[in-house]
ZAMARGU-4260 file (C-alpha; in steps of 0.2 Angstrom, whole numbers, plus 5000, padded with zeros to 4 digits):
<rodrens>
0) 4998/4962/4788 | 4988/4974/4777 | 4984/4973/4760 | 4991/4985/4760 | 5015/5083/4763
5) 5029/5109/4755 | 5047/5107/4757 | 5049/5116/4772 | 5063/5117/4777 | 5071/5124/4759
10) 5064/5140/4769 | 5072/5138/4783 | 5081/5154/4782 | 5092/5152/4764 | 5103/5165/4770
15) 5107/5168/4790 | 5119/5183/4797 | 5131/5175/4810 | 5146/5175/4821 | 5153/5194/4827
20) 5152/5206/4814 | 5160/5223/4812 | 5177/5229/4810 | 5188/5239/4821 | 5191/5259/4819
25) 5209/5265/4815 | 5220/5279/4812 | 5229/5284/4795 | 5241/5296/4791 | 5236/5312/4782
30) 5244/5317/4768 | 5242/5334/4760 | 5240/5334/4743 | 5244/5353/4733 | 5229/5357/4724
35) 5226/5353/4705 | 5237/5336/4711 | 5225/5322/4705 | 5222/5312/4719 | 5231/5295/4713
40) 5218/5278/4715 | 5219/5269/4729 | 5229/5247/4725 | 5214/5237/4727 | 5216/5225/4741
45) 5208/5209/4738 | 5193/5205/4750 | 5198/5188/4760 | 5188/5174/4756 | 5175/5172/4768
50) 5174/5156/4778 | 5161/5144/4786 | 5160/5148/4802 | 5163/5137/4817 | 5149/5133/4829
55) 5156/5118/4838 | 5161/5128/4853 | 5152/5121/4868 | 5147/5127/4885 | 5151/5115/4902
60) 5134/5106/4905 | 5133/5091/4916 | 5125/5077/4910 | 5126/5080/4894 | 5133/5071/4879
65) 5143/5083/4865 | 5139/5082/4846 | 5151/5088/4837 | 5153/5085/4817 | 5160/5093/4801
70) 5153/5092/4784 | 5167/5080/4779 | 5161/5069/4792 | 5145/5060/4785 | 5144/5049/4771
75) 5134/5051/4757 | 5122/5040/4750 | 5129/5030/4734 | 5109/5031/4728 | 5095/5046/4736
80) 5084/5038/4750 | 5070/5031/4744 | 5050/5042/4748 | 5037/5029/4744 | 5020/5023/4746
85) 5009/5011/4742 | 4992/5011/4729 | 4981/5000/4723 | 4978/5006/4707 | 4976/4986/4702
90) 4957/4987/4710 | 4957/5006/4709 | 4937/5005/4709 | 4935/4995/4725 | 4949/5006/4733
95) 4945/5023/4728 | 4961/5027/4719 | 4960/5040/4709 | 4976/5043/4699 | 4974/5065/4696
100) 4969/5066/4715 | 4985/5052/4720 | 4999/5062/4709 | 4993/5078/4719 | 4995/5072/4737
105) 5011/5063/4731 | 5018/5082/4728 | 5010/5086/4743 | 5019/5074/4753 | 5036/5073/4746
110) 5033/5054/4738 | 5044/5051/4725 | 5038/5032/4722 | 5027/5020/4723 | 5022/5002/4726
115) 5009/4993/4717 | 5004/4975/4712 | 5006/4967/4695 | 4993/4953/4696 | 4999/4938/4686
120) 4981/4928/4687 | 4975/4945/4676 | 4987/4940/4664 | 4986/4925/4650 | 5000/4917/4645
125) 5002/4926/4629 | 5002/4943/4638 | 5007/4959/4627 | 5023/4964/4632 | 5018/4980/4624
130) 5007/4983/4642 | 4990/4985/4633 | 4982/4972/4648 | 4990/4984/4662 | 4976/4990/4672
135) 4971/5007/4665 | 4970/5015/4682 | 4990/5012/4684 | 4996/5017/4664 | 4986/5033/4668
140) 4997/5037/4684 | 5010/5032/4673 | 5008/5045/4661 | 5004/5059/4675 | 5018/5053/4687
145) 5039/5053/4688 | 5038/5041/4702 | 5047/5028/4704 | 5038/5011/4701 | 5040/4995/4713
150) 5030/4982/4706 | 5024/4966/4715 | 5025/4950/4707 | 5010/4943/4716 | 4997/4932/4718
155) 4995/4911/4708 | 4987/4908/4693 | 4973/4899/4692 | 4973/4895/4672 | 4991/4885/4675
160) 4993/4868/4685 | 5004/4869/4700 | 5003/4889/4701 | 4991/4895/4714 | 5004/4897/4723
165) 5019/4891/4712 | 5025/4879/4721 | 5027/4864/4708 | 5042/4863/4692 | 5029/4870/4681
170) 5022/4883/4693 | 5039/4890/4696 | 5043/4888/4678 | 5028/4897/4673 | 5029/4911/4684
175) 5048/4915/4680 | 5042/4918/4661 | 5027/4930/4670 | 5042/4937/4678 | 5051/4939/4662
180) 5036/4947/4651 | 5031/4960/4666 | 5050/4967/4665 | 5049/4969/4647 | 5031/4977/4649
185) 5036/4989/4664 | 5053/4994/4661 | 5063/5009/4656 | 5056/5019/4672 | 5069/5011/4683
190) 5058/5001/4691 | 5060/4988/4707 | 5052/4972/4706 | 5048/4962/4722 | 5046/4944/4722
195) 5027/4941/4730 | 5018/4950/4743 | 5019/4942/4761 | 5020/4923/4754 | 5022/4918/4773
200) 5004/4925/4776 | 4993/4924/4763 | 5002/4909/4748 | 4988/4898/4759 | 4975/4908/4765
205) 4963/4905/4779 | 4974/4897/4791 | 4983/4901/4805 | 4997/4913/4807 | 5013/4905/4803
210) 5029/4906/4813 | 5043/4903/4809 | 5050/4893/4793 | 5038/4881/4792 | 5038/4864/4783
215) 5032/4856/4768 | 5017/4853/4775 | 5012/4870/4774 | 5015/4878/4754 | 5018/4896/4766
220) 5033/4889/4771 | 5051/4895/4765 | 5057/4878/4759 | 5043/4883/4743 | 5048/4902/4742
225) 5066/4902/4743 | 5066/4893/4724 | 5053/4904/4718 | 5062/4921/4722 | 5079/4912/4716
230) 5071/4907/4700 | 5062/4924/4697 | 5077/4934/4700 | 5087/4924/4687 | 5073/4927/4675
235) 5072/4942/4677 | 5091/4947/4677 | 5091/4938/4659 | 5080/4950/4651 | 5085/4964/4661
240) 5101/4964/4669 | 5100/4982/4679 | 5083/4977/4686 | 5082/4979/4705 | 5075/4963/4712
245) 5070/4961/4731 | 5065/4945/4739 | 5056/4942/4757 | 5042/4954/4761 | 5036/4942/4774
250) 5023/4949/4785 | 5024/4945/4804 | 5040/4936/4806 | 5045/4934/4822 | 5062/4936/4825
255) 5062/4935/4806 | 5066/4917/4806 | 5054/4915/4790 | 5065/4928/4783 | 5082/4923/4788
260) 5078/4905/4782 | 5073/4912/4764 | 5091/4920/4762 | 5100/4902/4769 | 5090/4893/4756
265) 5098/4905/4744 | 5083/4915/4736 | 5094/4932/4736 | 5110/4925/4729 | 5105/4937/4714
270) 5092/4949/4722 | 5098/4967/4725 | 5089/4970/4743 | 5078/4960/4756 | 5062/4968/4758
275) 5054/4968/4774 | 5036/4974/4782 | 5036/4985/4799 | 5021/4986/4810 | 5016/4983/4827
280) 4998/4991/4828 | 4995/4978/4838 | 5006/4976/4848 | 5004/4981/4869 | 5001/4999/4867
285) 5018/5003/4874 | 5026/4994/4861 | 5017/5002/4846 | 5028/5014/4844 | 5043/5021/4829
290) 5058/5014/4840 | 5049/4997/4843 | 5047/4997/4824 | 5068/5001/4821 | 5074/4990/4835
295) 5065/4976/4825 | 5073/4981/4808 | 5089/4984/4815 | 5091/4965/4822 | 5086/4961/4804
300) 5100/4971/4795 | 5114/4961/4810 | 5107/4945/4804 | 5107/4948/4784 | 5125/4944/4781
305) 5125/4929/4790 | 5110/4920/4784 | 5115/4925/4766 | 5133/4917/4764 | 5144/4932/4770
310) 5133/4944/4758 | 5126/4960/4765 | 5110/4967/4757 | 5103/4984/4758 | 5084/4984/4767
315) 5069/4991/4757 | 5056/4992/4771 | 5042/4990/4758 | 5026/4992/4770 | 5026/5002/4787
320) 5015/5014/4797 | 5000/5015/4807 | 4983/5013/4806 | 4970/5026/4815 | 4951/5022/4818
325) 4943/5013/4833 | 4948/4995/4829 | 4957/4989/4845 | 4974/4987/4836 | 4972/5005/4829
330) 4984/5020/4834 | 4981/5036/4842 | 4979/5051/4832 | 4994/5060/4843 | 5005/5045/4843
335) 5004/5043/4824 | 5010/5060/4822 | 5026/5058/4829 | 5028/5038/4825 | 5028/5043/4806
340) 5043/5058/4806 | 5054/5049/4818 | 5052/5029/4807 | 5055/5041/4792 | 5068/5050/4798
345) 5078/5037/4807 | 5079/5026/4792 | 5085/5038/4782 | 5099/5042/4790 | 5103/5023/4793
350) 5113/5019/4777 | 5107/5001/4776 | 5090/5007/4772 | 5088/5011/4753 | 5071/5018/4755
355) 5054/5015/4763 | 5036/5017/4757 | 5021/5019/4769 | 5006/5008/4767 | 4997/5018/4761
360) 4992/5034/4751 | 4974/5034/4756 | 4962/5024/4765 | 4954/5011/4757 | 4936/5012/4767
365) 4927/5021/4777 | 4923/5008/4792 | 4932/5016/4805 | 4932/4997/4816 | 4938/4990/4800
370) 4959/4987/4801 | 4961/4989/4782 | 4950/5004/4781 | 4962/5015/4789 | 4981/5016/4785
375) 4982/5030/4772 | 4992/5045/4776 | 4976/5051/4770 | 4956/5046/4772 | 4947/5038/4759
380) 4941/5056/4752 | 4960/5062/4750 | 4959/5073/4768 | 4974/5074/4775 | 4975/5063/4794
385) 4985/5064/4807 | 5003/5057/4801 | 5002/5067/4782 | 5011/5083/4788 | 5025/5077/4798
390) 5028/5064/4784 | 5027/5080/4771 | 5040/5088/4784 | 5051/5075/4788 | 5051/5072/4766
395) 5056/5090/4766 | 5070/5089/4778 | 5076/5072/4768 | 5075/5080/4751 | 5085/5097/4758
400) 5098/5084/4765 | 5116/5080/4757 | 5119/5067/4770 | 5114/5061/4785 | 5119/5051/4801
405) 5108/5045/4817 | 5114/5042/4836 | 5104/5040/4849 | 5109/5048/4869 | 5102/5043/4884
410) 5096/5028/4876 | 5081/5039/4871 | 5084/5057/4864 | 5088/5056/4845 | 5100/5064/4834
415) 5101/5066/4816 | 5117/5074/4810 | 5115/5084/4794 | 5122/5093/4780 | 5112/5105/4768
420) 5118/5115/4754 | 5117/5128/4766 | 5129/5122/4780 | 5123/5109/4794 | 5108/5106/4806
425) 5103/5094/4819 | 5086/5085/4819 | 5081/5080/4836 | 5066/5071/4845 | 5063/5061/4862
430) 5058/5044/4857 | 5052/5040/4876 | 5036/5043/4877 | 5030/5058/4890 | 5050/5064/4891
435) 5058/5078/4884 | 5076/5082/4879 | 5086/5096/4878 | 5099/5103/4864 | 5109/5117/4866
440) 5118/5126/4852 | 5137/5128/4851 | 5146/5144/4844 | 5138/5162/4842 | 5132/5159/4823
445) 5114/5162/4821 | 5101/5148/4817 | 5084/5145/4817 | 5073/5129/4824 | 5057/5119/4818
450) 5046/5109/4824 | 5038/5098/4812 | 5020/5105/4806 | 5025/5121/4816 | 5031/5139/4810
455) 5051/5141/4811 | 5058/5152/4823 | 5073/5161/4826 | 5085/5152/4840 | 5084/5158/4858
460) 5096/5168/4865 | 5104/5155/4877 | 5104/5144/4862 | 5093/5129/4870 | 5079/5121/4865
465) 5068/5107/4871 | 5064/5095/4862 | 5047/5081/4863 | 5041/5069/4853 | 5039/5079/4837
470) 5056/5080/4830 | 5061/5098/4829 | 5074/5103/4814 | 5089/5113/4821 | 5096/5124/4805
475) 5113/5134/4806 | 5117/5140/4791 | 5136/5146/4787 | 5145/5134/4798 | 5159/5117/4792
480) 5155/5112/4811 | 5144/5111/4823 | 5142/5105/4841 | 5127/5103/4854 | 5125/5098/4869
485) 5110/5084/4872 | 5103/5075/4884 | 5086/5067/4890 | 5078/5075/4904
</rodrens>
């Protein structure tokens, strides 16, 4: 595959009145008090504790699905969902990555993690573990950001026999030693380490795309990657037992055959997660959607435990996105703008997805016909592109959420249930191109609506919202139970 925005929900009315207000009048007996006699001070009556409202009462609507939940129904993640983006500081000059401008774009878009190469072939065997040989743009960036690193231990080493790619015993032993040195140099920031990038495509280049696990005649085969990944993981755990290590990161892996064979061969025996890359921009136009990508991701999740000796592992989507531009495989700006938040919000509501890294932060070039130049959230000059605003808004929703859970209605209307510090919320969108959905909010509590990248609005008196492909946030503060009627139109 490829080589490689204003927290808004916090202003969705931090407090908002709701329910029926007012108290009924009453008639009290009058006591005549003689002049000069002090009036006794009234005995204070404690005010009743304010109870959170119930907004789950729903009207009867034919053909709708009722979605009703309480805050306690949603499981809280053990670890926050990771919102990341790819960077290219290891070759910053050619890709145009400037540390200061990337830091600012991370802040603008709510990006809290990055994925970056640590090239082996740029490091001598006696590499200084203090990190003196890390690329200077990366060192500068690390000094300016608190974003969590994901480092790719990547590429062969032409100076070591059998190490380009590392398929021989000596090469794999040397790679494991390199992995240990890399971890020693970059530890202390809760870094994640990924063993290689798209081995099934680039362990050997300039050959037809490998389909399936391959065989021993092709170094891109799973039979070569699996032992390397296992050995490197063991080596890392020896020097940093708490380090998180990912294996997989396949490119263009139909039916996940290569990835599943890698797991079956024991590559993830000590790993902490399986990394996956999800793209569909070269599929037929109708399938260049977030829904299609999510379907394939779910297929992989459902098969991991079976291939991995019964041990399930979380998925880390270390590359995903859609390119703009004029190439055949480019995606229209309107589609890109809705694909991005749909995928980000949906995966954040799946407990088995640990996080995702958008590919990439900025365009790596300026040629609209070069597909590799056009994957950025920002263009080559750091100006926001079509998906940036909705990415930033979706990121703000995720950051504000205490828990999330997703379901599909009518096989096309996606509804995410959310608990927030203020109450409850629903995020909904139509996952079917050209079709809308409808949400009716239960109860009488006041609510607001916010279509991503548009201003927040007070909820309509009829409590009904039309839902399109751009996700809509329905925020209902001060309720402990919420219900909506939902349907795809």
